Residue frames as qw, qx, qy, qz and C-alpha x, y, z in Angstrom:
[[0.113, 0.206, -0.550, -0.802, 17.98, -47.98, 26.96],
 [0.681, 0.266, 0.335, -0.594, 14.40, -48.33, 25.73],
 [0.692, 0.183, 0.679, 0.164, 13.46, -51.07, 23.30],
 [0.505, 0.830, 0.234, 0.028, 12.69, -48.52, 20.57],
 [0.031, -0.917, 0.369, 0.146, 15.94, -46.65, 21.07],
 [0.554, -0.353, 0.724, 0.213, 17.91, -49.87, 20.85],
 [0.667, 0.444, 0.582, 0.142, 16.14, -50.84, 17.62],
 [0.341, 0.937, 0.070, -0.029, 16.61, -47.40, 16.04],
 [0.190, -0.827, 0.499, 0.175, 20.31, -47.16, 16.90],
 [0.665, -0.107, 0.709, 0.212, 20.79, -50.55, 15.23],
 [0.618, 0.730, 0.292, 0.014, 19.76, -49.00, 11.89],
 [0.703, 0.056, 0.167, 0.689, 22.85, -48.33, 9.78],
 [0.197, 0.661, 0.224, 0.689, 21.70, -44.86, 8.65],
 [0.400, -0.816, -0.043, -0.416, 21.20, -43.83, 12.31],
 [0.855, -0.221, -0.326, 0.337, 24.09, -45.53, 14.08],
 [0.445, 0.082, -0.203, 0.868, 25.90, -42.19, 14.58],
 [0.226, -0.647, -0.286, -0.670, 22.76, -40.24, 15.48],
 [0.110, 0.006, -0.658, 0.745, 22.06, -38.72, 18.89],
 [0.413, -0.532, -0.571, -0.470, 18.58, -39.20, 20.31],
 [0.306, -0.426, 0.416, -0.743, 16.99, -37.94, 23.52],
 [0.237, -0.054, -0.966, 0.086, 16.41, -41.17, 25.50],
 [0.175, 0.312, 0.631, -0.688, 13.66, -39.55, 27.59],
 [0.477, 0.375, -0.137, -0.783, 11.81, -38.36, 24.50],
 [0.446, 0.160, -0.815, -0.333, 12.06, -41.76, 22.82],
 [0.080, -0.150, -0.912, 0.372, 10.76, -43.33, 26.05],
 [0.342, 0.364, 0.352, -0.792, 7.79, -40.94, 26.02],
 [0.522, 0.328, -0.450, -0.646, 7.07, -41.83, 22.41],
 [0.339, 0.067, -0.937, -0.055, 7.32, -45.53, 23.18],
 [0.112, 0.215, 0.757, -0.607, 4.97, -45.07, 26.14],
 [0.503, 0.478, 0.178, -0.698, 2.42, -43.59, 23.72],
 [0.194, -0.203, 0.845, 0.454, 3.16, -46.37, 21.22],
 [0.371, 0.489, 0.788, -0.050, -0.47, -47.10, 20.41],
 [0.249, 0.840, 0.119, -0.466, -0.83, -43.60, 18.96],
 [0.074, 0.642, -0.601, -0.470, 1.98, -44.46, 16.55],
 [0.158, -0.174, 0.945, 0.229, 1.87, -48.15, 15.70],
 [0.407, 0.485, 0.745, -0.209, -1.88, -48.25, 15.07],
 [0.363, 0.835, 0.060, -0.409, -1.50, -45.57, 12.37],
 [0.782, 0.285, 0.310, 0.459, -0.02, -46.33, 8.95],
 [0.195, -0.718, 0.137, 0.654, 2.41, -43.70, 7.66],
 [0.660, 0.697, 0.260, 0.108, 2.52, -42.16, 4.18],
 [0.486, -0.404, 0.299, 0.715, 5.84, -41.24, 2.59],
 [0.445, 0.842, 0.263, -0.155, 5.16, -38.41, 0.12],
 [0.516, -0.229, 0.411, 0.716, 7.49, -37.70, -2.79],
 [0.401, 0.832, 0.272, -0.270, 5.84, -34.81, -4.69],
 [0.758, 0.304, 0.301, 0.492, 7.42, -34.04, -8.01],
 [0.139, 0.981, 0.029, 0.130, 8.20, -30.34, -7.53],
 [0.065, -0.815, 0.575, 0.014, 11.77, -31.27, -6.63],
 [0.695, 0.311, -0.648, -0.022, 14.12, -34.12, -7.42],
 [0.610, -0.509, 0.477, -0.375, 14.33, -36.83, -4.78],
 [0.831, 0.187, -0.522, -0.035, 16.01, -40.18, -4.36],
 [0.435, -0.619, 0.581, -0.300, 17.13, -42.27, -1.40],
 [0.127, 0.271, -0.953, -0.057, 18.33, -45.80, -0.83],
 [0.243, 0.223, 0.863, -0.383, 14.87, -46.68, 0.58],
 [0.407, 0.707, 0.498, -0.293, 12.49, -44.70, -1.65],
 [0.393, 0.112, 0.483, 0.774, 12.69, -43.57, -5.25],
 [0.224, 0.479, 0.120, -0.841, 11.29, -40.33, -6.61],
 [0.600, 0.535, 0.595, 0.006, 9.19, -40.07, -9.73],
 [0.355, -0.062, 0.408, 0.839, 10.46, -38.73, -13.06],
 [0.026, 0.640, 0.615, 0.460, 6.96, -37.64, -14.06],
 [0.002, -0.129, 0.226, -0.966, 5.84, -34.15, -13.13],
 [0.295, -0.451, -0.809, -0.233, 2.61, -35.57, -11.69],
 [0.347, -0.838, -0.413, 0.085, 2.20, -33.01, -8.88],
 [0.488, 0.277, -0.081, 0.823, 4.21, -29.83, -9.50],
 [0.202, -0.726, -0.381, 0.536, 4.08, -26.46, -7.74],
 [0.334, 0.619, 0.308, 0.641, 3.35, -23.20, -9.58],
 [0.265, -0.504, -0.297, 0.767, 4.06, -19.67, -8.37],
 [0.290, 0.825, 0.451, 0.177, 1.87, -16.86, -9.70],
 [0.089, -0.982, 0.119, 0.119, 4.56, -14.31, -8.73],
 [0.677, 0.536, -0.420, 0.280, 7.61, -16.22, -9.91],
 [0.654, -0.082, -0.507, 0.556, 10.33, -15.77, -7.30],
 [0.009, 0.440, -0.116, 0.890, 8.98, -12.41, -6.04],
 [0.475, -0.606, -0.629, 0.106, 7.57, -11.80, -2.53],
 [0.016, -0.795, 0.022, -0.606, 6.98, -8.40, -0.91],
 [0.708, -0.696, 0.014, -0.120, 7.34, -9.67, 2.67],
 [0.534, 0.561, -0.544, 0.323, 10.80, -11.21, 2.22],
 [0.772, -0.607, 0.026, -0.186, 10.47, -12.99, 5.60],
 [0.160, -0.768, 0.618, -0.052, 13.72, -13.57, 7.46],
 [0.681, -0.214, 0.699, -0.052, 13.43, -17.37, 7.45],
 [0.740, 0.419, 0.520, 0.078, 12.61, -17.80, 3.76],
 [0.092, -0.607, 0.314, 0.724, 13.68, -14.69, 1.79],
 [0.683, 0.511, -0.066, -0.518, 11.49, -15.98, -1.06],
 [0.014, 0.460, -0.861, -0.215, 13.87, -18.90, -1.68],
 [0.485, 0.154, 0.836, -0.205, 11.06, -21.46, -1.31],
 [0.589, 0.658, 0.198, -0.425, 9.44, -19.98, -4.43],
 [0.087, 0.668, -0.589, -0.447, 12.49, -20.41, -6.66],
 [0.205, -0.112, 0.947, 0.221, 12.07, -24.14, -7.49],
 [0.480, 0.514, 0.619, -0.350, 8.40, -23.65, -8.39],
 [0.386, 0.362, 0.597, 0.603, 7.23, -23.28, -11.98],
 [0.035, 0.328, 0.101, -0.939, 6.64, -19.61, -12.73],
 [0.093, 0.527, 0.758, 0.373, 3.12, -18.91, -14.02],
 [0.118, -0.300, -0.269, 0.908, 2.67, -15.17, -13.63],
 [0.409, 0.132, -0.222, -0.875, -0.22, -14.89, -16.10],
 [0.737, 0.087, 0.488, -0.460, -3.46, -16.90, -16.14],
 [0.812, 0.494, -0.177, -0.254, -2.95, -18.08, -19.73],
 [0.285, 0.568, -0.759, 0.143, 0.55, -19.33, -18.84],
 [0.424, -0.196, 0.773, -0.428, -0.81, -21.38, -15.93],
 [0.813, 0.299, 0.249, -0.432, -3.57, -22.81, -18.11],
 [0.681, 0.588, -0.415, -0.135, -1.19, -23.77, -20.92],
 [0.111, 0.512, -0.818, 0.238, 1.45, -25.31, -18.65],
 [0.567, -0.086, 0.683, -0.452, -1.09, -27.38, -16.71],
 [0.840, 0.396, 0.112, -0.353, -2.75, -28.67, -19.88],
 [0.515, 0.621, -0.590, -0.027, 0.62, -29.53, -21.40],
 [0.108, -0.391, 0.854, -0.326, 1.60, -31.51, -18.30],
 [0.744, 0.108, 0.469, -0.463, -1.73, -33.35, -18.32],
 [0.802, 0.528, -0.146, -0.238, -1.11, -34.37, -21.91],
 [0.533, 0.605, -0.574, 0.141, 2.59, -35.21, -21.67],
 [0.216, 0.320, -0.799, 0.461, 3.16, -36.36, -18.09],
 [0.519, -0.426, -0.731, -0.123, -0.21, -37.52, -16.75],
 [0.024, -0.302, 0.377, -0.875, -0.56, -34.62, -14.33],
 [0.371, -0.442, -0.816, 0.044, -2.77, -35.60, -11.38],
 [0.298, -0.893, -0.328, 0.074, -2.85, -32.28, -9.55],
 [0.487, 0.428, -0.160, 0.744, -0.79, -29.26, -8.61],
 [0.386, -0.626, -0.383, 0.558, 0.02, -26.78, -5.87],
 [0.233, 0.771, 0.205, 0.556, -0.68, -23.11, -6.55],
 [0.545, -0.586, -0.238, 0.550, 1.41, -20.66, -4.56],
 [0.347, 0.737, 0.106, 0.571, 3.06, -17.28, -4.82],
 [0.363, 0.030, -0.387, 0.847, 4.69, -14.44, -2.93],
 [0.162, -0.744, -0.600, 0.245, 2.66, -12.30, -0.54],
 [0.121, 0.780, 0.071, 0.610, 2.00, -8.58, -0.60],
 [0.131, 0.402, -0.518, 0.744, 2.88, -6.45, 2.45],
 [0.615, -0.285, 0.267, -0.685, -0.30, -7.62, 4.21],
 [0.246, -0.175, 0.952, -0.042, 0.52, -11.30, 3.72],
 [0.692, 0.450, 0.388, -0.410, -2.12, -11.74, 1.03],
 [0.303, -0.126, 0.754, 0.570, -1.74, -13.45, -2.35],
 [0.471, 0.447, 0.028, -0.760, -3.84, -12.04, -5.20],
 [0.332, 0.019, 0.915, 0.228, -5.24, -15.15, -6.89],
 [0.487, 0.511, 0.389, -0.592, -8.44, -13.56, -8.25],
 [0.503, 0.602, -0.336, -0.522, -7.48, -13.47, -11.93],
 [0.136, 0.314, -0.931, -0.126, -6.37, -17.13, -11.77],
 [0.493, 0.101, 0.719, -0.480, -9.69, -18.50, -10.47],
 [0.737, 0.463, -0.028, -0.492, -11.31, -18.73, -13.94],
 [0.407, 0.492, -0.762, -0.106, -8.38, -20.93, -14.99],
 [0.172, -0.137, 0.908, -0.356, -8.99, -23.23, -12.04],
 [0.637, 0.293, 0.398, -0.591, -12.71, -23.37, -12.84],
 [0.689, 0.524, -0.321, -0.384, -12.04, -24.34, -16.45],
 [0.243, 0.417, -0.873, 0.066, -9.42, -26.93, -15.51],
 [0.332, -0.002, 0.825, -0.457, -11.75, -28.55, -13.00],
 [0.706, 0.402, 0.142, -0.566, -14.55, -28.56, -15.60],
 [0.658, 0.535, -0.475, -0.236, -12.35, -30.28, -18.19],
 [0.545, 0.224, -0.771, 0.242, -10.43, -32.55, -15.79],
 [0.632, -0.618, -0.080, -0.461, -12.67, -33.26, -12.75],
 [0.912, -0.228, -0.253, 0.230, -10.12, -35.68, -11.26],
 [0.449, 0.511, -0.273, 0.680, -7.46, -32.95, -10.99],
 [0.576, -0.663, -0.381, 0.290, -6.52, -32.21, -7.35],
 [0.281, 0.678, -0.052, 0.677, -5.65, -28.58, -6.70],
 [0.572, -0.575, -0.369, 0.453, -4.02, -27.30, -3.53],
 [0.202, 0.798, 0.058, 0.565, -3.41, -23.63, -2.75],
 [0.442, -0.198, -0.422, 0.766, -1.32, -21.62, -0.29],
 [0.042, -0.835, -0.520, -0.176, -3.87, -19.07, 0.90],
 [0.236, 0.233, -0.283, 0.900, -1.75, -16.68, 3.03],
 [0.109, 0.333, 0.599, -0.720, -4.16, -14.49, 5.05],
 [0.163, -0.293, -0.617, -0.712, -7.70, -14.13, 3.73],
 [0.388, 0.003, 0.419, -0.821, -11.26, -13.47, 4.89],
 [0.576, 0.258, 0.720, -0.288, -14.60, -15.25, 4.56],
 [0.609, 0.701, 0.027, -0.371, -15.27, -13.84, 1.07],
 [0.213, 0.668, -0.686, -0.195, -11.79, -14.87, -0.09],
 [0.329, -0.162, 0.923, -0.117, -12.22, -18.37, 1.26],
 [0.637, 0.451, 0.522, -0.343, -15.60, -18.74, -0.46],
 [0.498, 0.743, -0.271, -0.355, -14.10, -17.60, -3.78],
 [0.002, -0.471, 0.877, 0.093, -11.41, -20.29, -3.56],
 [0.474, 0.125, 0.834, -0.253, -14.07, -22.88, -2.80],
 [0.616, 0.621, 0.246, -0.418, -16.25, -21.74, -5.71],
 [0.323, 0.700, -0.544, -0.331, -13.31, -21.98, -8.12],
 [0.952, 0.107, -0.255, -0.129, -12.87, -25.66, -7.28],
 [0.135, 0.603, -0.702, 0.355, -9.83, -25.64, -4.99],
 [0.804, -0.207, -0.553, -0.073, -9.62, -28.98, -3.16],
 [0.726, -0.412, -0.328, 0.442, -7.10, -28.24, -0.41],
 [0.056, 0.905, -0.068, 0.417, -6.20, -24.92, 1.22],
 [0.760, -0.197, -0.322, 0.529, -3.03, -24.38, 3.26],
 [0.032, -0.902, 0.067, -0.425, -1.91, -21.50, 5.47],
 [0.467, 0.178, -0.600, 0.625, 0.81, -20.81, 8.04],
 [0.529, -0.771, -0.305, -0.183, -0.48, -20.45, 11.60],
 [0.406, 0.365, -0.432, 0.718, 1.71, -18.23, 13.81],
 [0.554, -0.646, -0.525, 0.017, 1.12, -18.05, 17.54],
 [0.510, -0.501, -0.174, 0.677, 3.51, -15.29, 18.64],
 [0.212, 0.958, 0.174, -0.085, 3.11, -11.58, 17.90],
 [0.314, -0.752, 0.427, 0.391, 6.88, -11.09, 18.12],
 [0.541, -0.015, 0.732, 0.413, 7.38, -13.61, 15.30],
 [0.399, 0.759, 0.500, 0.123, 4.80, -11.93, 13.07],
 [0.000, -0.987, 0.044, 0.157, 6.51, -8.57, 13.60],
 [0.319, -0.733, 0.525, 0.294, 10.18, -9.54, 13.56],
 [0.496, -0.101, 0.797, 0.329, 10.39, -12.55, 11.25],
 [0.403, 0.573, 0.680, 0.216, 7.52, -11.82, 8.87],
 [0.151, -0.082, 0.099, 0.980, 7.92, -8.00, 8.92],
 [0.207, -0.466, -0.701, -0.499, 4.14, -7.93, 9.14],
 [0.173, -0.076, 0.386, -0.903, 1.76, -5.58, 10.95],
 [0.666, -0.239, -0.466, -0.532, -1.08, -8.07, 11.54],
 [0.496, -0.456, 0.551, -0.492, -2.23, -9.54, 14.89],
 [0.123, -0.115, 0.985, -0.040, -2.23, -13.23, 15.84],
 [0.495, 0.380, 0.587, -0.516, -6.03, -13.04, 15.70],
 [0.520, 0.570, -0.279, -0.572, -5.90, -12.50, 11.91],
 [0.205, 0.303, -0.917, -0.159, -4.34, -15.93, 11.51],
 [0.222, 0.191, 0.894, -0.340, -7.08, -17.52, 13.57],
 [0.495, 0.531, 0.225, -0.649, -9.75, -15.62, 11.62],
 [0.416, 0.474, -0.623, -0.463, -8.29, -16.96, 8.38],
 [0.041, 0.085, -0.993, 0.073, -8.39, -20.47, 9.81],
 [0.360, 0.367, 0.659, -0.550, -12.02, -19.97, 10.83],
 [0.504, 0.557, -0.122, -0.649, -12.96, -18.66, 7.37],
 [0.322, 0.380, -0.808, -0.314, -11.28, -21.55, 5.56],
 [0.022, 0.035, 0.980, -0.192, -12.75, -24.28, 7.78],
 [0.455, 0.400, 0.434, -0.667, -16.25, -22.87, 7.17],
 [0.544, 0.467, -0.421, -0.556, -15.95, -24.02, 3.54],
 [0.977, 0.049, 0.130, -0.161, -16.10, -27.49, 2.01],
 [0.530, 0.657, -0.514, 0.154, -12.38, -27.41, 1.10],
 [0.874, -0.280, -0.261, 0.301, -9.94, -29.66, 2.92],
 [0.059, -0.941, 0.205, -0.261, -7.90, -27.41, 5.19],
 [0.890, -0.079, -0.201, 0.401, -4.27, -28.20, 6.04],
 [0.132, -0.972, 0.163, -0.106, -2.70, -25.45, 8.17],
 [0.757, 0.294, -0.357, 0.461, 1.09, -25.36, 8.59],
 [0.486, -0.868, 0.098, 0.037, 3.14, -24.61, 11.69],
 [0.596, 0.599, -0.400, 0.355, 6.83, -23.78, 11.26],
 [0.797, -0.547, -0.146, 0.208, 8.71, -25.19, 14.25],
 [0.618, -0.321, 0.070, 0.714, 11.47, -22.82, 15.37],
 [0.342, 0.761, 0.356, 0.421, 10.12, -19.92, 13.30],
 [0.206, -0.975, 0.043, -0.071, 11.27, -17.33, 15.86],
 [0.198, 0.801, -0.552, 0.116, 14.97, -17.47, 14.92],
 [0.533, 0.216, -0.809, 0.122, 15.20, -21.13, 15.90],
 [0.159, -0.119, 0.700, -0.686, 13.45, -20.75, 19.26],
 [0.214, -0.466, -0.847, -0.143, 10.27, -22.50, 20.35],
 [0.035, 0.048, 0.262, -0.963, 7.97, -19.55, 21.06],
 [0.526, 0.121, 0.044, -0.841, 4.52, -19.49, 19.45],
 [0.354, 0.082, -0.880, -0.305, 4.17, -23.16, 18.56],
 [0.023, -0.272, -0.890, 0.364, 2.02, -24.19, 21.58],
 [0.308, 0.470, 0.268, -0.782, -0.38, -21.30, 20.92],
 [0.402, 0.328, -0.559, -0.647, -0.51, -22.22, 17.23],
 [0.213, -0.064, -0.974, -0.043, -1.36, -25.82, 18.19],
 [0.155, 0.390, 0.659, -0.624, -4.14, -24.49, 20.44],
 [0.381, 0.443, -0.109, -0.804, -5.55, -22.49, 17.52],
 [0.377, 0.202, -0.782, -0.453, -5.49, -25.42, 15.12],
 [0.090, -0.134, -0.964, 0.212, -7.08, -27.77, 17.66],
 [0.275, 0.382, 0.469, -0.748, -10.14, -25.50, 17.87],
 [0.529, 0.478, -0.188, -0.675, -11.12, -25.95, 14.21],
 [0.883, 0.142, 0.434, -0.111, -12.21, -28.91, 12.03],
 [0.184, 0.697, -0.588, -0.368, -9.03, -29.10, 9.95],
 [0.952, 0.215, -0.152, -0.154, -8.32, -32.12, 7.79],
 [0.868, 0.028, -0.180, 0.461, -4.61, -32.19, 8.51],
 [0.256, -0.937, 0.180, 0.154, -1.88, -30.26, 10.27],
 [0.806, 0.431, -0.142, 0.379, 1.46, -29.94, 8.48],
 [0.518, -0.798, 0.156, 0.264, 4.54, -29.34, 10.61],
 [0.711, 0.561, -0.148, 0.396, 7.76, -28.07, 9.05],
 [0.661, -0.564, -0.063, 0.491, 11.04, -27.05, 10.65],
 [0.148, 0.963, -0.114, -0.194, 12.71, -23.71, 10.01],
 [0.874, 0.215, 0.117, 0.421, 15.69, -23.96, 7.68],
 [0.302, -0.812, 0.113, 0.486, 18.54, -21.55, 8.53],
 [0.586, 0.074, 0.541, 0.599, 19.97, -22.35, 5.09],
 [0.238, 0.724, 0.479, 0.435, 17.66, -19.71, 3.60],
 [0.281, -0.935, -0.190, 0.107, 18.29, -17.01, 6.22],
 [0.243, 0.849, -0.355, 0.306, 21.06, -14.44, 6.51],
 [0.688, 0.098, -0.604, 0.391, 24.08, -16.02, 8.24],
 [0.243, 0.064, -0.581, 0.774, 23.91, -15.78, 12.01],
 [0.408, -0.237, 0.011, -0.882, 20.24, -14.80, 12.29],
 [0.869, -0.189, -0.127, -0.439, 18.75, -18.25, 12.94],
 [0.294, -0.396, 0.856, -0.154, 19.79, -21.11, 15.18],
 [0.516, 0.007, -0.779, -0.356, 18.94, -24.63, 14.10],
 [0.710, -0.419, 0.149, -0.546, 16.20, -25.94, 16.45],
 [0.213, -0.358, 0.895, -0.158, 17.34, -28.86, 18.57],
 [0.440, -0.037, -0.802, -0.403, 15.97, -32.15, 17.27],
 [0.195, -0.275, -0.856, 0.391, 14.66, -32.97, 20.74],
 [0.200, 0.357, 0.273, -0.871, 12.65, -29.72, 20.84],
 [0.441, 0.185, -0.505, -0.719, 11.24, -30.53, 17.41],
 [0.363, -0.086, -0.925, -0.073, 10.38, -34.08, 18.47],
 [0.017, -0.324, -0.718, 0.616, 8.48, -32.83, 21.51],
 [0.381, 0.312, -0.047, -0.869, 6.37, -30.56, 19.30],
 [0.445, 0.075, -0.777, -0.438, 5.60, -33.64, 17.18],
 [0.256, -0.208, -0.909, 0.254, 4.50, -35.58, 20.25],
 [0.126, 0.361, 0.452, -0.806, 2.40, -32.68, 21.55],
 [0.418, 0.234, -0.348, -0.806, 0.74, -32.21, 18.16],
 [0.411, -0.055, -0.885, -0.213, -0.15, -35.90, 18.07],
 [0.131, -0.300, -0.792, 0.516, -1.64, -35.62, 21.57],
 [0.203, 0.386, 0.242, -0.867, -3.68, -32.50, 20.81],
 [0.597, 0.358, -0.271, -0.665, -5.00, -33.73, 17.45],
 [0.468, -0.190, 0.860, -0.064, -5.54, -37.45, 18.09],
 [0.621, 0.437, 0.645, -0.089, -8.12, -37.88, 15.32],
 [0.417, 0.872, -0.062, -0.248, -6.54, -35.64, 12.68],
 [0.850, 0.334, -0.010, 0.407, -3.78, -36.20, 10.16],
 [0.288, -0.897, 0.237, 0.236, -0.51, -34.71, 11.43],
 [0.850, 0.441, 0.085, 0.275, 2.17, -34.56, 8.75],
 [0.468, -0.595, 0.247, 0.605, 5.83, -33.56, 8.43],
 [0.547, 0.816, 0.120, -0.140, 6.13, -31.31, 5.40],
 [0.777, 0.530, -0.076, 0.331, 8.93, -30.63, 2.94],
 [0.189, 0.793, -0.313, 0.487, 10.98, -28.00, 4.79],
 [0.767, -0.635, 0.090, 0.042, 13.46, -29.03, 7.48],
 [0.094, -0.801, 0.572, 0.150, 17.24, -28.91, 7.99],
 [0.824, 0.376, -0.408, -0.116, 19.27, -31.44, 6.04],
 [0.281, 0.497, -0.760, 0.311, 21.88, -34.01, 7.04],
 [0.320, -0.097, -0.888, 0.315, 21.81, -35.94, 10.29],
 [0.249, 0.119, 0.384, -0.881, 19.36, -33.41, 11.74],
 [0.636, 0.124, -0.298, -0.701, 16.81, -34.51, 9.13],
 [0.549, 0.042, -0.833, -0.051, 17.44, -38.19, 9.81],
 [0.133, -0.131, -0.768, 0.612, 16.80, -37.73, 13.53],
 [0.376, 0.157, 0.135, -0.903, 13.82, -35.43, 12.95],
 [0.645, 0.093, -0.510, -0.562, 12.21, -37.94, 10.60],
 [0.426, -0.037, -0.882, 0.199, 12.85, -40.79, 13.03],
 [0.091, 0.168, 0.582, -0.791, 11.07, -38.78, 15.74],
 [0.515, 0.141, -0.163, -0.830, 8.18, -38.14, 13.32],
 [0.608, 0.011, -0.754, -0.250, 7.78, -41.88, 12.76],
 [0.349, -0.119, -0.821, 0.436, 8.00, -42.68, 16.49],
 [0.170, 0.131, 0.367, -0.905, 5.66, -39.83, 17.50],
 [0.355, 0.449, 0.810, -0.127, 2.91, -41.24, 15.27],
 [0.250, 0.533, -0.161, -0.792, 2.81, -38.58, 12.58],
 [0.764, 0.382, 0.470, -0.223, 0.73, -39.74, 9.63],
 [0.746, 0.603, 0.153, 0.238, 3.04, -38.72, 6.81],
 [0.442, -0.624, 0.266, 0.587, 6.50, -37.44, 5.90],
 [0.593, 0.802, -0.002, -0.075, 7.42, -35.54, 2.73],
 [0.538, 0.672, -0.460, 0.219, 10.75, -36.49, 1.15],
 [0.824, -0.562, 0.064, -0.036, 11.71, -38.86, 4.00],
 [0.031, -0.788, 0.615, -0.013, 15.34, -39.05, 5.11],
 [0.587, 0.255, -0.767, 0.038, 17.49, -42.14, 4.91],
 [0.136, 0.052, -0.852, 0.502, 16.44, -44.49, 7.69],
 [0.484, -0.032, 0.204, -0.850, 12.79, -43.39, 7.94],
 [0.803, 0.049, -0.427, -0.412, 11.46, -46.55, 6.30],
 [0.548, 0.127, -0.769, 0.304, 13.73, -48.67, 8.50],
 [0.130, -0.103, 0.571, -0.804, 12.41, -46.92, 11.64],
 [0.694, -0.007, -0.076, -0.716, 8.84, -47.66, 10.52],
 [0.788, 0.085, -0.600, -0.108, 9.71, -51.33, 10.14],
 [0.331, 0.207, -0.737, 0.552, 11.57, -51.38, 13.46],
 [0.238, 0.009, 0.563, -0.791, 8.57, -50.18, 15.48],
 [0.215, 0.314, 0.925, -0.004, 5.96, -52.04, 13.44],
 [0.325, 0.596, 0.190, -0.709, 4.29, -49.25, 11.44],
 [0.608, 0.454, 0.595, 0.266, 2.73, -49.97, 8.07],
 [0.061, -0.626, 0.175, 0.757, 3.64, -47.54, 5.30],
 [0.627, 0.521, 0.506, 0.283, 3.08, -46.60, 1.68],
 [0.305, -0.284, 0.230, 0.879, 4.30, -43.98, -0.78],
 [0.383, 0.793, 0.474, -0.025, 2.54, -41.32, -2.86],
 [0.469, 0.125, 0.238, 0.842, 3.92, -38.92, -5.49],
 [0.086, -0.792, -0.391, -0.462, 1.87, -35.95, -4.26],
 [0.070, -0.556, 0.328, -0.761, 2.02, -33.04, -1.87],
 [0.207, -0.056, -0.892, 0.397, 1.72, -34.44, 1.66],
 [0.288, 0.178, 0.405, -0.849, -1.41, -32.34, 2.28],
 [0.699, 0.304, -0.103, -0.639, -3.38, -34.01, -0.51],
 [0.591, -0.135, 0.795, -0.008, -4.03, -37.68, -1.14],
 [0.745, 0.486, -0.216, -0.402, -3.78, -39.14, -4.62],
 [0.393, 0.465, -0.793, -0.008, -2.35, -42.40, -5.88],
 [0.372, -0.022, -0.908, 0.190, -2.01, -45.22, -3.33],
 [0.562, -0.458, -0.064, -0.686, -4.98, -45.83, -1.07],
 [0.312, -0.242, 0.813, -0.428, -5.65, -47.64, 2.18],
 [0.612, -0.029, -0.640, -0.463, -7.43, -50.92, 1.63],
 [0.720, -0.351, -0.598, -0.040, -9.59, -52.64, 4.19],
 [0.500, -0.857, -0.006, -0.129, -8.51, -50.18, 6.88],
 [0.742, -0.466, 0.289, 0.387, -4.88, -51.33, 6.68],
 [0.308, 0.843, -0.347, -0.271, -2.03, -49.91, 4.65],
 [0.958, 0.200, -0.033, 0.203, 0.01, -52.27, 2.56],
 [0.492, -0.665, 0.321, 0.461, 3.74, -52.13, 3.21],
 [0.692, 0.433, 0.421, 0.395, 4.59, -50.86, -0.22],
 [0.140, -0.581, 0.187, 0.780, 6.43, -48.18, -2.14],
 [0.640, 0.643, 0.378, -0.185, 4.63, -47.15, -5.28],
 [0.552, 0.092, 0.439, 0.703, 6.04, -46.72, -8.75],
 [0.020, 0.220, -0.134, -0.966, 5.64, -43.63, -10.93],
 [0.223, -0.269, -0.740, -0.575, 2.51, -45.16, -12.40],
 [0.182, -0.486, -0.763, 0.386, 0.63, -44.66, -9.15]]
């Protein structure tokens, strides 16, 4: 048994967990890539969160808005538009403007995520909302705005930049079969890379996402997607894990935690100087506890809504950590000081 595995299994929240000893040994062998990097535990306010180690924030300081409500034309097999449901509906520009300004006044809003359902070409029509963003950034320059871009081109990317968007996010898919079968989309893999190229040519911070297990729970296009991301000057890569909870029963398998952990380790290896983060979506229960433990041991730079035991794993392997009440792709609140992260969990005032 490796030293790390022994320490992790001694954690009460993980004493019944099953880990891949070989994978943990590989992570321990690459320990410098992990222990030299502080980790950020993100607790954005677009859903309720509480654990025995970390508390959520009652303030709506970083909510998510959907410009299409719960509607999405693609209706992808893994999501079926369910991810949009918890977001705040803002289907008209004046509604978005009013809701954001109200939250700034009443709940000290620091930023927000703008999202929405795609059309049949995996595009989101944000054009009529850009004047709202421009006015909000003029009146509240500190406001941090992130956007889910879907597929776009150079002109679309430049329009987002001109409006004042700070962070742009997109899914990167590396398998044509997944685009066709899971997304129901007639677009080539190259269109995803072209979108990535267009976005990274702007001054926005770019945080592409890769969904691990997107092809019905199999590992298929993830290595190609990692290749694509590694070719561009992204600010961060966000990894999430497919959630069969949203899919039709029997269509998706739950990816094995060991397979997920190896993608984490490979992402860390391929992007040694970039932020690699574990985003909001992943299976719940013990699967999430093991997945998050692997994320800590693999050296990922942040975890959104960390599972029970994640903080304890960080302490067990000697990683500094802090907490922020924002989307994991955007940094507000707590800051690194003197090159080192304080071991602290912030309050809602952060």
